[in-house]
C-alpha positions in Angstrom: 19.4 -41.8 -44.7 18.1 -45.6 -44.5 14.5 -46.4 -43.4 13.7 -50.0 -41.9 10.4 -51.5 -42.1 8.8 -52.6 -38.8 5.3 -54.3 -38.4 4.4 -51.9 -35.4 3.8 -48.3 -36.3 7.3 -47.0 -35.2 9.5 -45.2 -37.7 13.1 -46.3 -37.5 15.5 -43.6 -38.7 19.4 -43.5 -38.9 21.1 -40.3 -38.0 24.5 -39.1 -37.7 24.0 -38.2 -34.0 26.1 -38.9 -30.9 25.1 -42.4 -29.6 23.9 -42.1 -25.7 23.9 -45.5 -24.0 21.7 -44.1 -21.3 17.6 -44.2 -21.4 15.5 -41.5 -21.7 14.8 -40.9 -18.1 18.3 -39.8 -17.3 20.3 -36.8 -18.3 22.4 -37.4 -21.4 26.0 -37.4 -20.8 29.2 -37.0 -23.1 30.1 -40.4 -24.8 33.5 -41.4 -25.6 32.5 -43.6 -28.5 33.9 -42.4 -32.0 31.0 -43.9 -33.7 28.8 -41.3 -35.3 25.9 -43.5 -36.3 22.9 -43.9 -33.9 19.3 -45.6 -34.1 16.8 -43.2 -32.9 13.1 -44.2 -32.4 10.3 -41.7 -33.1 6.6 -42.4 -32.6 4.1 -41.2 -34.9 2.3 -38.4 -33.1 -1.5 -37.8 -33.3 -2.6 -34.5 -34.3 -5.9 -34.2 -32.6 -6.3 -30.3 -32.2 -9.8 -30.7 -30.5 -7.9 -32.4 -27.7 -6.7 -28.8 -26.4 -9.7 -26.8 -26.6 -11.1 -25.9 -23.4 -15.0 -26.6 -22.9 -17.3 -25.0 -20.1 -19.3 -27.5 -18.2 -22.2 -26.2 -16.4 -24.1 -27.9 -13.4 -27.3 -26.6 -11.9 -29.0 -28.1 -8.9 -32.5 -26.3 -8.9 -33.4 -28.0 -5.5 -30.4 -26.5 -3.7 -30.0 -23.5 -5.8 -26.7 -23.8 -7.0 -24.9 -23.0 -10.0 -21.5 -24.3 -10.8 -19.4 -23.5 -14.1 -16.1 -25.5 -14.6 -13.5 -25.6 -17.5 -12.9 -29.0 -19.0 -9.7 -29.9 -20.9 -9.7 -33.4 -22.5 -6.1 -33.8 -23.8 -4.9 -36.9 -25.7 -7.2 -39.8 -24.6 -7.0 -43.5 -25.5 -8.1 -43.4 -29.0 -5.4 -40.8 -29.9 -2.6 -43.1 -28.6 -0.5 -45.2 -31.0 -1.5 -48.8 -31.7 0.9 -50.6 -29.3 0.0 -48.2 -26.4 -3.9 -48.4 -27.1 -3.5 -52.3 -27.0 -1.6 -52.0 -23.8 -4.3 -49.8 -22.4 -7.3 -51.9 -23.7 -5.7 -55.1 -22.1 -5.6 -54.0 -18.6 -8.7 -53.3 -16.9 -7.0 -51.2 -14.5 -6.1 -48.4 -17.1 -8.5 -45.4 -16.8 -9.0 -43.2 -19.6 -9.3 -39.8 -17.8 -9.2 -36.3 -19.2 -6.3 -34.1 -18.2 -8.8 -31.8 -16.1 -10.2 -35.1 -14.2 -6.6 -36.3 -13.7 -5.6 -32.8 -12.1 -8.7 -32.8 -9.7 -8.3 -36.4 -8.6 -4.5 -35.3 -7.9 -5.6 -32.1 -6.0 -7.9 -34.2 -3.8 -5.0 -36.3 -2.5 -2.3 -35.3 0.1 1.0 -34.8 -1.6 2.4 -37.7 0.5 -0.4 -40.1 -0.7 0.1 -42.5 -3.6 -0.1 -40.0 -6.3 2.3 -42.3 -8.5 0.0 -45.1 -8.4 -3.1 -42.7 -9.7 -0.8 -41.5 -12.6 0.4 -45.2 -13.4 -3.3 -45.8 -14.0 -3.9 -43.1 -16.4 -3.9 -44.1 -20.0 -3.0 -40.5 -21.1 0.6 -40.9 -19.8 1.7 -42.6 -22.9 1.2 -39.3 -24.5 4.0 -37.1 -24.1 1.9 -34.0 -25.2 -0.1 -34.4 -22.0 2.5 -33.6 -19.5 3.0 -29.8 -19.9 -0.9 -29.5 -20.1 -1.3 -31.5 -16.8 1.5 -29.5 -15.1 0.0 -26.5 -16.0 -3.4 -27.5 -14.8 -2.1 -28.5 -11.3 -0.2 -25.2 -11.1 -3.3 -23.1 -11.9 -4.8 -25.0 -8.7 -2.3 -23.4 -6.6 -0.6 -26.5 -5.0 3.1 -26.5 -5.5 3.8 -29.9 -3.6 1.5 -31.6 -6.2 3.2 -30.0 -9.0 6.6 -31.2 -7.9 5.5 -34.5 -7.3 3.9 -34.9 -10.9 7.0 -33.3 -12.5 9.1 -35.8 -10.6 7.2 -38.6 -11.8 6.8 -37.2 -15.2 10.8 -37.2 -15.6 10.8 -41.2 -14.8 8.5 -41.8 -17.7 10.2 -43.3 -21.0 8.7 -41.0 -23.1 9.6 -38.0 -21.2 11.5 -35.3 -23.3 12.9 -32.2 -21.4 11.5 -28.9 -22.8 11.8 -25.3 -22.0 8.1 -24.8 -21.4 7.8 -27.3 -18.6 10.8 -26.0 -16.8 9.6 -22.5 -17.3 6.4 -23.4 -15.9 8.1 -25.2 -13.0 10.4 -22.1 -12.3 7.4 -19.7 -12.6 5.6 -21.8 -10.0 8.4 -22.0 -7.4 8.6 -17.9 -8.2 5.1 -17.5 -7.0 5.8 -19.5 -3.7 9.2 -17.8 -3.1 11.1 -21.0 -3.5 14.4 -19.5 -4.5 16.8 -22.4 -4.2 14.2 -24.8 -6.1 13.9 -22.3 -9.0 17.8 -22.0 -9.2 18.2 -25.8 -9.2 15.6 -26.4 -12.0 17.7 -23.6 -14.0 20.8 -25.7 -13.8 19.1 -29.0 -14.3 17.4 -28.0 -17.4 21.0 -27.1 -18.9 21.9 -30.7 -17.9 19.1 -32.0 -20.2 20.5 -29.9 -23.0 17.6 -27.2 -22.6 18.8 -23.6 -23.3 17.3 -21.2 -21.3 15.2 -18.4 -23.1 14.2 -15.1 -22.1 10.9 -16.4 -20.4 13.4 -18.5 -18.3 15.4 -15.7 -17.2 12.5 -13.7 -16.4 11.0 -16.0 -14.1 14.5 -16.3 -12.5 14.6 -12.9 -11.9 11.3 -12.7 -10.6 11.7 -15.4 -7.9 15.0 -13.5 -6.7 13.3 -10.2 -6.7 10.3 -11.6 -4.4 12.8 -13.0 -1.9 14.7 -9.4 -1.8 17.8 -11.0 -3.5 18.2 -7.9 -5.9 21.8 -8.5 -6.3 21.3 -11.9 -7.6 18.7 -10.6 -9.7 21.3 -8.0 -11.2 23.7 -10.8 -11.9 21.3 -13.1 -13.5 20.4 -10.2 -16.1 24.2 -9.9 -16.7 24.1 -13.9 -17.4 21.2 -13.4 -19.9 23.1 -10.7 -21.7 26.3 -12.8 -22.2 24.1 -15.5 -23.4 23.0 -12.9 -26.4 19.5 -13.3 -25.0 17.7 -9.8 -25.6 15.8 -8.6 -22.5 12.2 -7.9 -22.9 10.0 -5.4 -21.3 9.1 -8.0 -18.8 12.6 -8.7 -18.0 13.4 -5.1 -17.2 10.0 -4.9 -15.2 11.2 -7.9 -13.0 14.4 -6.4 -12.4 13.1 -2.9 -11.4 10.6 -4.6 -9.1 13.5 -6.8 -7.5 15.5 -3.5 -6.7 12.3 -1.4 -5.7 10.9 -4.1 -3.6 14.1 -4.3 -1.5 14.0 -0.5 -0.9 16.8 0.3 -3.6 14.9 2.8 -5.5 18.2 4.4 -6.6 19.1 1.0 -8.2 15.6 0.6 -10.0 15.9 4.3 -11.5 19.2 3.1 -12.9 17.5 -0.1 -14.5 14.7 2.0 -15.7 16.9 4.5 -17.4 19.1 1.6 -19.0 15.6 0.1 -20.2 14.9 3.5 -21.9 18.4 3.8 -23.5 18.2 0.2 -25.0 15.1 1.0 -26.8 12.5 -0.8 -24.6 9.8 2.1 -23.6 8.1 1.8 -20.3 4.9 0.9 -19.9 2.0 1.1 -17.2 3.3 -1.8 -15.3 6.8 0.0 -15.3 5.5 3.2 -13.9 3.5 1.3 -11.1 6.9 -0.6 -10.2 8.9 2.9 -10.1 6.1 4.4 -8.2 6.0 1.1 -5.6 9.9 1.5 -5.5 9.5 5.1 -4.3 6.8 3.9 -2.0 9.0 1.1 -0.5 12.1 3.5 -0.2 9.9 5.9 1.9 10.3 8.5 -1.0 6.7 9.8 -1.0 7.4 13.3 -2.5 9.5 11.7 -5.3 6.7 9.2 -6.1 4.2 12.3 -6.1 6.4 14.0 -8.5 7.0 11.1 -10.7 3.2 10.8 -10.9 2.8 14.3 -12.2 5.5 13.6 -14.9 3.7 10.4 -15.7 0.3 12.5 -16.4 2.3 14.2 -19.4 2.7 10.9 -21.2 0.2 8.8 -23.1 -0.1 6.1 -20.5 -3.2 6.5 -18.2 -3.0 5.3 -14.6 -4.9 2.3 -13.2 -6.4 1.7 -9.7 -3.1 0.2 -8.5 -1.4 3.6 -9.6 -3.9 5.7 -7.6 -3.8 3.3 -4.7 0.1 4.1 -4.5 -0.7 7.9 -4.9 -3.2 7.8 -2.1 -0.7 6.0 0.3 2.0 8.6 -0.4 -0.5 11.6 0.1 -1.5 10.1 3.4 2.0 9.7 4.4 2.9 13.4 3.6 -0.1 14.4 5.6 -2.0 15.6 2.2 -5.3 14.0 3.5 -7.4 16.5 1.6 -5.7 15.6 -1.7 -6.0 12.0 -1.0 -9.9 12.2 -0.5 -10.1 14.2 -3.8 -8.2 11.2 -5.7 -10.8 8.8 -3.8 -13.6 10.6 -4.7 -12.8 11.1 -8.5 -12.2 7.1 -8.4 -15.7 6.9 -7.3 -17.2 9.2 -10.0 -19.6 7.5 -12.4 -17.4 7.9 -15.5 -14.1 7.2 -13.6 -11.7 4.8 -15.4 -10.3 3.7 -12.4 -12.7 2.4 -9.8 -11.7 2.0 -6.0 -11.0 -1.5 -5.0 -10.5 -2.9 -1.4 -6.9 -1.6 -1.2 -8.3 1.8 -1.7 -10.8 1.8 0.8 -8.5 0.4 3.3 -6.0 3.2 2.9 -8.7 5.8 3.3 -9.8 4.0 6.3 -6.2 4.2 7.5 -6.0 7.9 6.5 -9.1 8.7 8.7 -7.4 6.4 11.8 -4.3 8.8 11.3 -6.4 11.9 11.7 -8.5 10.7 14.6 -11.9 10.5 12.6 -12.8 7.2 13.7 -16.6 7.6 12.8 -15.4 8.2 9.2 -13.4 5.0 9.4 -16.6 3.0 10.1 -18.5 5.2 7.3 -15.9 4.3 4.6 -15.9 0.7 5.8 -19.8 0.6 5.4 -19.4 2.2 2.1 -17.1 -0.3 0.9 -19.7 -3.1 1.8 -22.4 -1.0 0.2 -20.5 -1.1 -3.1 -20.0 -4.8 -3.1 -16.7 -5.2 -2.3 -15.6 -7.8 0.3 -13.2 -6.9 2.9 -10.2 -8.7 3.3 -8.0 -9.5 6.9 -6.0 -6.4 6.2 -9.2 -4.1 5.9 -10.6 -5.6 9.1 -7.3 -5.0 10.8 -7.2 -1.5 9.9 -10.6 -0.6 11.3 -9.8 -3.0 14.3 -6.4 -0.6 14.9 -8.3 2.6 14.5 -10.7 1.6 17.5 -7.8 0.5 19.4 -5.6 3.5 19.0 -8.4 5.2 20.8 -9.0 2.6 23.6 -12.6 2.0 22.0 -12.9 -1.5 23.5 -16.5 -2.5 22.6 -16.2 -1.3 19.1 -12.6 -3.1 18.8 -14.3 -6.4 20.0 -17.2 -6.1 17.7 -14.7 -5.8 14.7 -12.8 -8.8 15.9 -16.1 -10.9 16.2 -17.0 -9.8 12.4 -13.7 -11.1 11.6 -14.4 -14.6 12.6 -18.1 -14.6 11.6 -17.0 -13.7 7.7 -14.5 -16.7 7.7 -11.4 -15.0 8.3 -8.9 -16.4 10.9 -7.5 -13.5 13.2 -4.0 -13.3 12.8 -1.2 -11.6 15.0 -2.1 -8.1 13.9 -5.6 -8.8 15.0 -4.8 -9.8 18.5 -2.2 -7.4 18.9 -4.5 -4.6 18.0 -7.3 -5.9 20.4 -4.7 -6.4 23.2 -3.7 -2.6 22.4 -7.3 -1.4 22.8 -7.4 -2.9 26.3 -4.3 -1.5 27.0 -5.3 2.0 26.1 -8.6 1.7 28.1 -6.7 0.9 31.3 -7.7 -2.8 31.3 -4.5 -4.7 31.6 -6.1 -7.8 32.8 -8.2 -7.9 29.7 -5.2 -7.4 27.6 -3.5 -10.3 29.2 -6.6 -12.6 28.5 -6.4 -11.4 24.8 -2.6 -12.6 25.1 -3.5 -16.0 26.5 -6.2 -16.4 23.8 -3.8 -15.7 21.0 -1.4 -18.6 22.3 -4.4 -21.0 22.7 -5.4 -20.6 19.2 -1.9 -21.2 17.7 -1.1 -17.6 16.8 2.3 -16.9 18.0 2.9 -13.4 19.6 5.6 -11.4 18.0 7.8 -8.7 19.3 5.2 -6.0 18.7 2.5 -8.3 20.7 4.8 -8.3 23.6 5.6 -4.6 23.5 2.0 -3.7 23.6 1.5 -6.0 26.6 4.5 -4.3 28.4 2.9 -1.0 27.4 -0.7 -2.2 28.7 1.0 -2.9 32.2 3.5 0.1 32.3 0.9 2.8 31.5 -1.2 1.6 34.2 1.2 1.6 37.1 1.9 -2.3 36.9 5.6 -2.0 36.5 6.3 -5.3 38.2 4.2 -7.2 35.7 5.7 -5.2 33.0 9.1 -6.4 33.9 7.8 -10.0 34.1 6.6 -9.7 30.6 10.1 -8.8 29.4 11.5 -11.8 31.3 8.6 -14.1 29.6 9.4 -12.8 26.0 13.0 -13.8 26.5 12.0 -17.3 27.4 9.8 -17.7 24.6 13.0 -16.8 22.3 11.6 -13.3 21.4 14.3 -10.6 22.0 13.4 -7.4 23.3 14.4 -4.4 21.4 14.9 -0.6 22.2 11.0 0.0 22.0 10.7 -2.4 24.9 13.1 -0.6 27.0 11.8 2.8 25.9 8.2 1.7 27.0 9.5 0.7 30.4 11.3 3.7 30.9 8.5 6.0 30.1 6.3 4.0 32.5 8.8 4.3 35.3 9.0 8.0 34.9 5.3 8.2 34.9 4.9 6.6 38.3 8.0 7.9 40.1 10.0 4.6 40.3 13.5 5.7 40.7 15.2 2.3 41.2 13.5 1.0 38.3 14.8 3.2 36.0 18.4 2.3 36.9 17.7 -1.4 36.5 16.0 -1.1 33.2 19.0 0.7 31.9 21.4 -2.0 33.2 19.2 -4.6 31.7 19.5 -2.9 28.3 23.2 -2.8 28.6 23.5 -6.4 29.6 21.5 -7.5 26.7 23.4 -5.2 24.2 20.6 -3.2 23.3 21.9 0.1 21.9 19.4 3.0 23.0 18.3 5.4 20.4 17.1 9.2 20.6 13.8 8.1 21.6 14.7 5.8 24.3 17.3 8.5 25.7 14.4 11.1 25.9 12.1 8.5 27.6 15.1 7.8 30.3 15.9 11.5 30.7 12.3 12.6 31.0 11.7 9.8 33.7 14.6 11.1 35.6 13.5 14.7 35.4 9.9 13.6 36.6 11.2 12.0 39.7 13.5 15.1 40.7 16.9 13.2 39.3 18.4 16.3 37.7 22.1 15.0 38.0 21.3 11.7 36.4 19.3 13.0 33.7 22.3 15.4 32.9 24.8 12.7 32.9 22.5 10.5 30.6 22.4 13.4 28.1 26.2 13.6 28.1 26.3 10.0 27.6 24.3 10.6 24.4 27.1 12.6 22.9 29.6 9.9 23.8 27.6 7.1 22.1 27.3 9.6 19.2 23.3 9.7 19.4 22.2 13.1 18.2 19.8 14.6 20.5 16.6 16.3 18.8 14.4 18.8 19.5 12.4 16.5 22.0 15.6 16.2 24.0 16.0 19.8 24.5 12.3 20.3 25.4 12.4 17.8 28.2 15.5 19.3 29.3 14.4 22.9 29.3 11.1 22.3 30.7 12.7 20.0 33.5 15.0 22.7 34.5 12.2 25.3 34.5 10.2 23.0 36.8 13.2 22.7 39.2 13.5 26.8 39.0 16.9 26.2 37.1 16.6 29.1 34.9 20.4 29.7 33.9 20.7 26.0 33.0 17.6 26.2 30.9 19.0 29.2 29.1 22.2 27.1 28.4 20.4 24.4 26.9 18.5 26.5 24.8 21.8 28.1 23.5 23.2 24.6 22.9 20.3 23.7 20.8 20.6 26.9 18.7 24.4 26.1 18.1 23.5 22.6 17.1 21.1 24.2 14.5 18.2 22.1 16.0 15.1 23.9 15.1 12.4 24.6 17.7 9.7 21.9 17.5 5.8 22.9 17.4 5.6 22.0 21.1 8.7 23.9 21.9 7.5 27.1 20.3 3.8 26.7 21.7 5.5 26.4 25.2 7.5 29.6 24.7 4.4 31.5 23.4 2.3 30.1 26.3 4.9 31.3 29.0 5.3 34.7 27.5 1.6 35.1 27.2 1.1 33.8 30.8 3.8 36.3 32.2 2.2 39.2 30.3 -1.1 38.4 32.1 0.6 38.1 35.5 2.5 41.2 34.9 -0.6 43.0 34.7 -0.4 44.0 31.0 -3.7 43.3 29.3 -2.9 41.3 26.0 -4.3 43.0 22.9 -5.7 41.7 19.7 -2.3 41.0 18.1 -1.3 38.8 21.2 -4.5 36.9 21.0 -4.3 36.5 17.4 -0.7 35.2 17.7 -1.8 32.7 20.5 -4.6 31.5 18.0 -2.0 30.9 15.2 0.2 29.0 17.5 -2.7 26.7 18.8 -3.7 26.3 14.9 -0.1 25.2 14.0 0.0 22.5 17.0 -3.6 21.6 15.9 -5.3 22.2 19.3 -8.4 23.7 18.2 -9.9 23.2 21.9 -7.3 25.7 23.4 -7.8 28.1 20.4 -11.5 28.2 20.9 -11.0 28.9 24.5 -8.5 31.6 23.8 -11.0 33.1 21.4 -13.7 33.1 24.0 -11.4 34.7 26.7 -10.6 37.3 24.0 -14.6 38.1 23.4 -14.9 38.6 27.2 -12.0 41.0 27.4 -11.3 44.5 26.2 -9.6 43.3 23.1 -12.4 42.5 20.8 -11.9 40.1 17.9 -11.4 41.5 14.6 -11.4 40.0 11.1 -7.7 38.5 11.2 -8.5 36.9 14.7 -11.8 35.3 13.6 -10.0 34.2 10.3 -7.4 32.4 12.3 -10.1 30.8 14.7 -11.9 29.5 11.7 -8.6 28.0 10.5 -8.1 26.2 13.7 -11.6 24.9 13.6 -11.3 23.6 10.0 -7.9 22.1 10.8 -9.6 20.4 13.7 -12.5 19.1 11.7 -15.0 21.3 13.3 -16.8 22.9 10.4 -20.2 23.6 12.2 -18.2 26.0 14.9 -16.8 27.7 11.7 -20.3 28.7 10.9 -20.9 29.9 14.5 -18.0 32.2 14.3 -19.5 33.6 11.3 -22.7 34.3 13.1 -21.0 36.0 16.1 -19.1 38.2 13.4 -22.2 39.3 11.9 -23.7 40.1 15.4 -20.7 42.1 16.1 -20.5 43.8 12.7 -17.0 42.4 11.7 -16.5 42.9 8.3 -15.9 39.7 6.1 -12.6 39.4 4.1 -11.3 36.9 1.6 -9.6 34.7 4.3 -13.2 34.7 6.1 -15.0 33.6 2.8 -12.2 31.0 2.1 -12.6 29.2 5.4 -16.4 29.3 5.3 -16.5 27.9 1.9 -14.2 25.0 3.0 -16.7 24.6 6.0 -19.5 24.4 3.8 -17.9 22.0 1.4 -17.0 19.4 4.3 -20.9 19.8 5.6 -22.1 20.0 1.9 -24.3 22.9 3.0 -25.3 24.3 -0.6 -27.8 26.9 1.0 -25.0 28.8 2.8 -22.8 28.9 -0.2 -25.7 30.3 -2.4 -25.8 33.2 0.3 -22.3 33.7 0.4 -22.2 34.0 -3.4 -24.8 36.6 -3.3 -22.9 38.4 -0.7 -19.6 38.2 -2.6 -21.0 39.0 -6.1 -20.6 42.8 -5.9 -16.9 42.3 -5.0 -15.9 39.7 -7.7 -13.8 42.1 -9.5 -11.4 42.3 -6.3 -11.7 39.0 -4.9 -8.7 36.9 -5.3 -8.7 34.2 -8.0 -7.9 31.2 -5.5 -11.3 32.0 -3.8 -13.3 32.2 -6.7 -11.8 28.8 -8.2 -12.8 27.3 -4.7 -16.5 28.3 -5.2 -16.4 26.9 -8.6 -14.8 23.8 -7.3 -17.5 23.3 -4.8 -20.2 23.8 -7.2 -18.8 21.2 -9.5 -18.0 18.6 -6.8 -21.7 19.1 -5.8 -22.9 18.0 -9.1 -24.5 21.5 -10.1 -22.9 22.0 -13.3 -25.5 24.7 -14.7 -24.7 26.7 -11.4 -21.1 26.5 -11.7 -21.4 27.8 -15.3 -23.4 30.6 -14.4 -21.1 31.5 -11.6 -18.3 31.5 -14.2 -20.2 33.8 -16.5 -20.6 36.2 -13.6 -17.1 35.8 -12.8 -16.3 36.8 -16.5 -18.6 39.7 -16.6 -17.1 41.0 -13.7 -13.9 41.6 -15.2 -12.2 39.4 -12.5 -9.0 37.5 -13.1 -9.2 33.9 -14.6 -6.3 31.6 -14.8 -5.4 28.2 -16.0 -6.6 26.4 -12.8 -10.2 28.0 -13.5 -10.3 26.4 -16.8 -9.0 23.2 -15.3 -11.8 23.1 -12.7 -14.5 23.6 -15.3 -13.1 20.9 -17.7 -12.7 18.3 -15.0 -16.3 18.6 -13.6 -17.7 19.0 -17.2 -16.0 15.6 -18.3 -17.2 14.1 -15.2 -20.9 15.2 -15.9 -20.5 13.9 -19.4 -21.1 17.4 -21.1 -18.6 17.0 -23.7 -20.2 19.7 -26.1 -19.5 22.2 -23.5 -16.0 20.7 -22.8 -15.0 21.5 -26.2 -16.4 25.0 -26.3 -14.3 25.7 -23.0 -11.3 24.6 -24.7 -11.9 27.1 -27.5 -12.5 29.7 -24.8 -8.9 29.0 -23.4 -7.4 29.4 -26.6 -9.0 32.6 -27.3 -8.0 33.9 -24.0 -4.5 33.1 -24.9 -4.2 30.2 -22.2 -2.9 27.1 -23.8 -4.6 23.8 -22.8 -2.4 21.1 -21.6 -2.1 17.6 -23.5 -4.0 15.9 -20.8 -6.9 18.2 -21.4 -6.8 17.0 -25.0 -6.2 13.3 -24.1 -9.1 13.2 -21.7 -11.6 14.4 -24.1 -10.3 12.0 -27.0 -10.3 9.1 -24.4 -14.1 10.0 -23.4 -15.0 10.1 -27.1 -13.6 6.9 -27.8 -15.2 5.2 -25.1 -18.6 6.9 -24.2 -19.9 9.3 -27.0 -20.7 7.2 -29.9 -19.2 6.8 -33.4 -20.6 10.1 -34.7 -20.0 12.1 -31.8 -16.4 10.6 -31.5 -15.6 11.9 -35.2 -17.0 15.1 -34.5 -15.1 15.6 -31.2 -11.7 14.5 -32.9 -12.5 17.1 -35.8 -13.1 19.9 -33.3 -10.0 19.1 -31.1 
């Protein structure tokens, strides 16, 4: 190797490398020359480590009361440049010696179509190649993809630019965050032209961007290319691929990748578990998600807030509302590892909206504000939707005003919910005003918005206006769907418009809208309501030809319609056909059948007995109609059939399901007046009601009454008593109650000890926790691994060094 001397601080090195006739700002191409000698010029690179240290800058304005903290990154400055570039900078008064952070801020203030190139060409730091990736990173962190692309394009035109993996990986990740799939893929091919070999990070970013856009098959192919390139996948690679499959609803493919991940020796972490849970959630496999969460508890990986948010969502979807509230309350405990965030509170607001407890929606929202969390637009929309579903227009309008007051811009969901509120409150004109307001504020109505406006007109008898909305949405390029048709059909049947039903069905057929079971049910019900029995039956037969399977609602409509027209033989035929198709009776159908038999009994002169009344109470409980159940109970009290313990427990259960705990205690007072004996089911419902009301005094009275019979009371009821005492924060009372249960010789199981341990850990009483673990072992009940893990985790975080050592020794 020969070295040539040069007056400038440049080092000329002869190497046996292929000659490239192209400048550095173009991709290298294959050369046909046979010469192996090439001249390569290299600059001496300064080694200023302080240039890459981030320094905090603080600005305090005492007059305005402002306090700002910013991070400053210097980068390579004028004094760090080589001599020839430093002389060039000093000789030009337009050259500015800005720090990297200053350049990033100046670029961010410009629009991406302004003269960014001119600003960069005046920056002295452009002569130092090491500044390029740092500048790209700073601009990318500011969130502007257009500015990043512009600077990256400028950077590639500089003579001292050198293509490197870190710059391309950074740009691909930036495009992934903005779902720019084609641009990310183009950079992937471009970097290979510059002879930059993709690494694991490159493939991870590329898999991520395809997963975000729902192209999970592309992500799988990229993974295969990665394996062919002999690049071992990392845990992040598998997590991105599982997320790509799961976010598209392909939870089976996500599980296959997860299994492959374990087989290849890459163990799952918390992110993996959360992604799998999210995949189940996206695929509407809520029970599978809950089962997976139970398996997750057996591992050493502790859930975080994201995990519990998914669990709450799945519990709400499966109507396990009490368990969802328990998870939420456990997150709000003082020593909880996972604190609730805005998503958690929003899920609970949605849960109460589904249950119809609108007051609790506002209470949870106020609690979120009180705990210092700032609601987002989704939180506001959830509360707005809760009010809208019950037609509470004043409250809905108040929330809509709050959205704008707190700096958020109402979106299409906000306007549609407000529109729906006016429709439910029988104010279609106001709904139309909201619709026009949405357009004036450049918020484009979607299909749901138009369907809500159709429902607002149709449910209030304005069929002409509802059909006009259907034409209007087509003019604006929004195609009606089966929901639009079903809404119109239901409105026609409700207001007895025979001709409209036929025209709407014709309109659906001409537009190629295939009716589903719900739409057919609306049409059949509409024909039945206007007395068109023949058309209803012919439409039902058409369902079979179109291979649309009828459901229990279809047969309920047909049977009830036949009964109204006194066509009892036809009703029995439909009932027999329903049984032949193995379609189970719905709760509505069972309730109708029970009500008809009960009414026939009274009409025929037979006085219903206690069993008949109790059966009706159970039927109303299953249909969650506590008002009819209470009326039946009052009727029973005035008849010869006096209520007994079983009927009273059925009544209490209906009231608890209907969220009427105060009435449960009234029924208990009625039982005391009538000397009706209390049984386990009565105590269970009373404890549940007191738990909701947080009525500790009544619980104490119940305990005194129940204490002599502890030995014969079921273990489930005793566990419920312990659970209520623990949740109320009365740990001493809970332990005293436990001692009394043990002294009575009552049965104690694993759940009993689990309740004690959970509440003791919440209260921070680790000494008693360890003692209860020993009691379990003495009783021959083996504690679970989670019980040991919980106390060890507590010892590590909250008990101090000495106590932690003592706990580990005892455990």
